[in-house]
C-alpha positions, 0 to 999 in steps of 0.5 A: 502752887505748881501741878505735878507731871501727872496733871499734864501731858498725856498722863490722864488720857492714858490712865483712863484708858487703862482703867476703862479696859481693866473695868471692861475685862473681868479677866483683867489681873492687877499687875501687883497682886495678880488678883481680878476685880471679883477677887479684890473687890477694889476699883482699878487705878493705872499703876506705874511700871517704874514709879516716878516716871509719868511718861512711862508704861501704865498697867492695871493695878487695884486701888489698894496695891497702888495707894499702898505703893504710893504711901510707901514712897511718900513715906520713903521720900520724907525720911530722905530715902529713895522713893523709887526703889524697886518694890 
């Protein structure tokens, strides 16, 4: 099995930096829902500003928003639809 682009290059390092910076600053807000970690109570992830671009800008995103967007993209892909449309 071939690893996807998220497992190579600088993605992992950049994602870790985004997560650590968000965790260190309690005023950080999820770029999707606008909530702080105290408000949403979920772990930080690194969300893609532009879905499907592993080299693009990463922003702090709560796990709920990130995983929900990923599931929606996967479902759209399986249906033969464009998974990277604007949300």
